C-alpha positions as CSV (number, residue, x, y, z in Angstrom):
1,X,67.3,118.6,85.1
2,X,68.4,115.6,87.2
3,X,72.0,116.8,87.2
4,X,71.0,120.3,88.2
5,X,69.0,118.9,91.1
6,X,72.0,116.9,92.2
7,X,74.3,119.8,92.0
8,X,72.0,121.7,94.4
9,X,72.6,118.9,96.9
10,X,68.9,118.3,97.5
11,X,69.8,114.9,98.9
12,X,66.4,114.1,100.3
13,X,64.7,114.8,97.0
14,X,67.2,112.8,95.1
15,X,66.9,109.9,97.4
16,X,63.1,109.8,96.8
17,X,63.5,110.1,93.1
18,X,66.2,107.5,92.8
19,X,65.6,105.0,95.5
20,X,64.8,102.3,93.0
21,X,67.2,103.5,90.3
22,X,68.0,99.9,89.2
23,X,64.3,99.4,88.2
24,X,64.8,101.9,85.4
25,X,68.1,100.6,84.2
26,X,68.2,98.6,81.0
27,X,68.9,94.9,81.0
28,X,72.6,94.6,81.2
29,X,74.7,93.1,78.3
30,X,77.4,91.3,80.4
31,X,77.9,87.6,81.3
32,X,79.7,86.6,84.5
33,X,82.7,84.4,84.2
34,X,83.8,83.2,87.6
35,X,86.7,81.0,86.3
36,X,88.5,83.6,84.1
37,X,91.3,84.4,86.7
38,X,93.4,81.3,87.3
39,X,95.7,81.2,90.3
40,X,99.0,79.1,90.2
41,X,98.5,75.5,91.3
42,X,100.0,76.1,94.7
43,X,97.7,79.0,95.6
44,X,94.1,79.6,96.3
45,X,92.1,82.8,96.1
46,X,91.6,85.0,99.2
47,X,89.7,88.2,99.6
48,X,90.4,91.0,97.2
49,X,89.1,94.6,96.8
50,X,91.9,95.9,94.5
51,X,91.7,95.6,90.7
52,X,92.9,98.0,88.0
53,X,93.8,97.6,84.3
54,X,97.4,97.9,83.1
55,X,98.5,99.8,80.0
56,X,99.1,96.6,78.0
57,X,95.7,94.8,78.2
58,X,96.6,93.1,81.4
59,X,94.8,93.3,84.8
60,X,96.5,94.1,88.1
61,X,95.0,92.7,91.4
62,X,95.8,93.0,95.1
63,X,94.9,89.7,96.7
64,X,95.1,88.9,100.4
65,X,97.2,85.8,100.3
66,X,94.6,83.1,100.3
67,X,92.7,84.6,103.3
68,X,91.8,88.1,104.4
69,X,95.3,89.2,105.4
70,X,98.8,88.7,104.2
71,X,100.3,88.8,107.7
72,X,102.7,85.8,108.1
73,X,102.3,84.7,104.5
74,X,105.1,84.2,101.9
75,X,102.6,84.8,99.0
76,X,102.9,87.7,96.7
77,X,99.8,89.9,97.1
78,X,100.2,91.8,93.9
79,X,99.4,89.8,90.8
80,X,99.3,90.6,87.1
81,X,97.0,88.7,84.8
82,X,97.2,88.4,81.0
83,X,94.1,88.7,78.8
84,X,93.4,85.0,79.2
85,X,93.4,85.2,83.0
86,X,96.9,83.7,83.6
87,X,99.3,85.1,86.2
88,X,102.3,86.5,84.4
89,X,103.9,88.4,87.3
90,X,103.7,88.8,91.1
91,X,105.5,90.6,93.8
92,X,105.2,92.2,97.3
93,X,105.6,89.2,99.6
94,X,106.2,90.3,103.2
95,X,105.6,94.0,102.4
96,X,101.9,94.4,102.7
97,X,99.4,93.5,105.4
98,X,96.0,94.2,103.9
99,X,96.0,95.3,100.2
100,X,92.9,97.4,99.8
101,X,93.1,99.9,96.9
102,X,95.2,99.9,93.7
103,X,96.0,102.3,90.9
104,X,98.1,102.0,87.8
105,X,99.5,105.3,86.6
106,X,100.4,106.4,83.0
107,X,103.9,105.1,83.4
108,X,102.6,101.7,84.4
109,X,103.7,102.0,88.0
110,X,101.5,100.2,90.6
111,X,100.2,102.0,93.6
112,X,98.9,100.0,96.5
113,X,97.1,101.1,99.7
114,X,97.9,98.9,102.7
115,X,95.0,99.6,105.0
116,X,96.0,97.4,108.0
117,X,92.4,97.3,109.1
118,X,92.3,95.8,112.7
119,X,89.1,94.0,113.6
120,X,88.0,93.6,110.0
121,X,88.6,89.8,110.0
122,X,89.8,87.0,112.2
123,X,93.2,87.0,110.4
124,X,96.3,87.8,112.5
125,X,97.2,91.5,112.6
126,X,100.4,93.2,111.8
127,X,101.6,94.0,115.4
128,X,102.8,97.4,114.3
129,X,105.1,96.2,111.5
130,X,103.0,96.9,108.4
131,X,100.1,98.9,107.2
132,X,98.9,102.5,107.1
133,X,100.9,103.1,104.0
134,X,100.8,103.9,100.3
135,X,103.5,102.0,98.3
136,X,104.4,102.8,94.7
137,X,106.0,99.9,92.8
138,X,107.4,99.8,89.3
139,X,105.8,97.2,87.1
140,X,108.7,94.9,87.9
141,X,108.1,95.2,91.7
142,X,110.8,97.7,92.6
143,X,109.7,100.1,95.4
144,X,109.8,103.6,94.1
145,X,108.1,105.6,96.8
146,X,106.3,105.1,100.1
147,X,103.9,107.5,101.9
148,X,103.0,107.0,105.5
149,X,104.8,105.3,108.4
150,X,104.7,101.5,108.4
151,X,102.5,100.2,111.2
152,X,101.9,103.7,112.6
153,X,98.4,105.2,112.4
154,X,98.0,109.0,112.7
155,X,96.4,112.1,111.3
156,X,99.6,114.1,110.4
157,X,100.5,115.3,106.9
158,X,102.6,112.1,106.3
159,X,100.5,109.7,108.4
160,X,97.4,107.6,107.6
161,X,94.8,105.7,109.5
162,X,93.7,102.7,107.4
163,X,93.9,104.4,103.9
164,X,91.4,102.8,101.5
165,X,92.4,104.0,98.0
166,X,94.9,106.0,96.0
167,X,94.7,107.9,92.7
168,X,97.3,109.7,90.6
169,X,96.1,112.6,88.5
170,X,97.5,113.2,84.9
171,X,99.9,115.9,86.2
172,X,101.3,113.4,88.8
173,X,99.5,114.8,91.9
174,X,98.6,112.0,94.4
175,X,95.2,111.7,96.1
176,X,94.6,109.3,99.1
177,X,91.3,108.3,100.5
178,X,92.4,108.1,104.2
179,X,90.1,106.3,106.6
180,X,88.6,102.8,106.4
181,X,85.6,101.9,108.5
182,X,84.2,103.9,111.4
183,X,87.5,104.8,113.1
184,X,89.6,106.2,110.2
185,X,90.5,109.8,109.5
186,X,87.6,110.4,107.0
187,X,89.6,112.8,104.8
188,X,91.3,113.2,101.4
189,X,95.0,113.9,101.4
190,X,96.8,115.5,98.4
191,X,100.5,115.3,97.5
192,X,102.6,116.4,94.6
193,X,104.3,113.9,92.2
194,X,107.3,113.8,94.5
195,X,105.2,112.9,97.6
196,X,105.3,116.4,99.1
197,X,102.2,117.3,101.1
198,X,99.9,119.8,99.5
199,X,96.7,119.8,101.5
200,X,93.9,117.8,103.1
201,X,90.2,118.2,103.3
202,X,87.3,116.4,105.1
203,X,86.2,115.5,108.6
204,X,83.8,112.9,109.9
205,X,80.2,113.8,109.1
206,X,77.4,113.8,106.5
207,X,77.5,117.4,105.2
208,X,79.2,118.6,102.0
209,X,82.9,117.8,102.1
210,X,82.5,115.5,105.1
211,X,83.0,111.7,105.0
212,X,82.2,108.4,106.6
213,X,84.5,105.8,105.2
214,X,85.9,107.4,102.0
215,X,86.4,104.0,100.3
216,X,87.1,104.7,96.6
217,X,88.5,107.3,94.2
218,X,88.1,108.0,90.5
219,X,88.7,110.9,88.1
220,X,86.9,111.9,84.9
221,X,88.3,113.4,81.7
222,X,87.7,116.9,83.0
223,X,89.8,116.2,86.1
224,X,87.0,116.1,88.6
225,X,87.6,113.8,91.6
226,X,84.9,111.3,92.5
227,X,85.0,110.0,96.1
228,X,83.0,106.9,97.1
229,X,81.7,108.2,100.5
230,X,80.5,104.7,101.4
231,X,79.4,105.3,105.0
232,X,77.1,108.0,103.7
233,X,75.9,106.0,100.8
234,X,76.9,108.5,98.2
235,X,79.5,109.8,95.8
236,X,80.9,113.3,96.4
237,X,82.5,115.1,93.5
238,X,85.3,117.7,93.9
239,X,87.7,119.7,91.9
240,X,91.4,118.9,92.6
241,X,91.6,121.7,95.2
242,X,88.9,120.1,97.3
243,X,86.0,122.4,96.4
244,X,82.7,120.5,96.4
245,X,80.9,120.2,93.1
246,X,78.1,117.7,93.5
247,X,76.7,114.8,95.6
248,X,75.2,111.8,93.8
249,X,73.2,109.1,95.6
250,X,71.8,107.3,92.6
251,X,74.9,105.0,92.3
252,X,74.2,103.3,95.6
253,X,76.5,102.7,98.5
254,X,79.9,102.7,96.6
255,X,82.7,100.4,97.7
256,X,84.5,100.7,94.4
257,X,84.6,103.3,91.6
258,X,86.0,103.3,88.1
259,X,85.7,105.8,85.2
260,X,86.7,104.7,81.7
261,X,88.1,106.8,78.9
262,X,84.6,107.6,77.7
263,X,83.5,108.9,81.1
264,X,81.4,105.9,81.8
265,X,81.1,105.5,85.6
266,X,81.1,102.0,87.3
267,X,80.1,101.9,90.9
268,X,80.3,98.7,92.9
269,X,77.8,98.4,95.8
270,X,78.6,95.5,98.0
271,X,76.8,96.5,101.2
272,X,73.4,97.9,100.6
273,X,70.2,96.4,102.0
274,X,71.7,95.0,105.2
275,X,70.6,96.6,108.5
276,X,73.9,98.1,109.5
277,X,74.6,99.8,106.1
278,X,72.2,102.7,106.4
279,X,71.1,102.1,102.8
280,X,68.1,99.8,103.4
281,X,65.9,99.2,100.3
282,X,68.7,99.4,97.8
283,X,70.0,96.5,95.8
284,X,73.6,95.5,95.8
285,X,75.5,95.2,92.5
286,X,77.4,97.2,89.9
287,X,75.7,100.4,88.6
288,X,76.9,101.8,85.3
289,X,76.1,105.3,83.9
290,X,77.6,108.4,82.5
291,X,79.4,111.2,84.4
292,X,78.0,113.6,81.8
293,X,74.3,113.3,82.7
294,X,74.4,111.3,86.0
295,X,71.9,108.6,84.8
296,X,72.3,105.0,85.8
297,X,71.9,103.1,82.5
298,X,72.8,99.5,83.5
299,X,72.7,97.5,86.7
300,X,74.4,94.1,87.3
301,X,72.8,92.6,90.4
302,X,74.7,90.9,93.1
303,X,73.9,87.1,92.9
304,X,73.9,87.0,96.7
305,X,71.1,89.6,96.9
306,X,68.7,87.6,99.2
307,X,71.5,87.1,101.7
308,X,70.8,89.6,104.5
309,X,73.3,88.2,107.1
310,X,75.4,91.4,107.0
311,X,78.3,90.1,104.9
312,X,80.0,91.9,102.1
313,X,79.1,90.2,98.9
314,X,79.9,90.4,95.2
315,X,82.2,93.2,93.8
316,X,83.8,95.6,96.2
317,X,86.5,96.7,93.8
318,X,85.7,97.3,90.1
319,X,87.6,97.9,86.9
320,X,87.1,97.8,83.1
321,X,89.5,96.7,80.4
322,X,90.0,98.2,76.9
323,X,87.5,95.7,75.5
324,X,84.6,96.7,77.8
325,X,84.9,93.7,80.1
326,X,84.1,94.5,83.8
327,X,86.1,93.0,86.7
328,X,84.6,92.6,90.1
329,X,87.0,92.1,93.0
330,X,85.2,90.3,95.8
331,X,86.0,90.2,99.5
332,X,83.4,87.8,100.9
333,X,83.3,85.3,98.0
334,X,87.1,85.5,97.7
335,X,87.4,85.7,93.9
336,X,87.8,87.9,90.8
337,X,84.8,87.8,88.4
338,X,85.1,88.9,84.8
339,X,81.8,90.2,83.4
340,X,82.3,89.7,79.6
341,X,80.4,92.1,77.4
342,X,78.1,90.4,74.9
343,X,77.0,93.2,72.6
344,X,77.7,96.6,74.1
345,X,81.0,98.5,74.2
346,X,81.7,101.6,76.2
């Protein structure tokens, strides 16, 4: 019944029913490990929102060079961690301004969105040299493809304005969540496997198929595309042609999304319950449930929950490895936290 209600897009009813979703979730079986990911001795952690599992049990992370921007830094922003949390590979120095989203495709290629988000931090900006791009790397760091024009924002078929995330479908089609913050394009752009434009959908707004800060992408086993429509505090679900399927509000204000092989959905909410978020009364944290029935089963609360100063806290990016451990990429706290499962496997 709940799923049917959601599919009818009765957003007001759903909000009333699910406002305190986390109260009904079971006690979660994960334990936070803030020291799992170990940087090389010469580096310190900066902000990160990009994390995604590799095909060999490793974890890939886009890290902002010890601060909240890689402008002027010689550090590699793309890092590969082994199962023990050690860096085994890094690349991308001087090529990326503001790593934001990451995806690892079935051939183990690494896709990065460089959002180039002006005004999002006090870090120096790119002065028109970097950003507004999608970059496809091999796992060895070779650039295989770029989409967008470096340092040039726009709304054309091959232009972006602060793209937040990227996803590659099983057939190779590429989906881009284009538009970070309040001044982005607020659309989804689709390309074929060769980077040829197919279509785009979405404008600024709060109706079906409209977006405010499309911040995250995920795809389930049936090929449905999940869009974290963060500014509207909801997930919108589409087919791969952009036709609306459903709107879910019970997973909070999604900054990051991940769907595992069993269609378990992980939604990282790093912004609820601050005055400017538009989602007052919701707790921040990671919500975990099934794409099959839309129920939230577990909730990992943000440890900074009482802090209402308007900062982004806890996990903004989220990913899960093949052993059921959850990884939270944190912008404000500047760290990668591994939530180690202690009894439940997806």
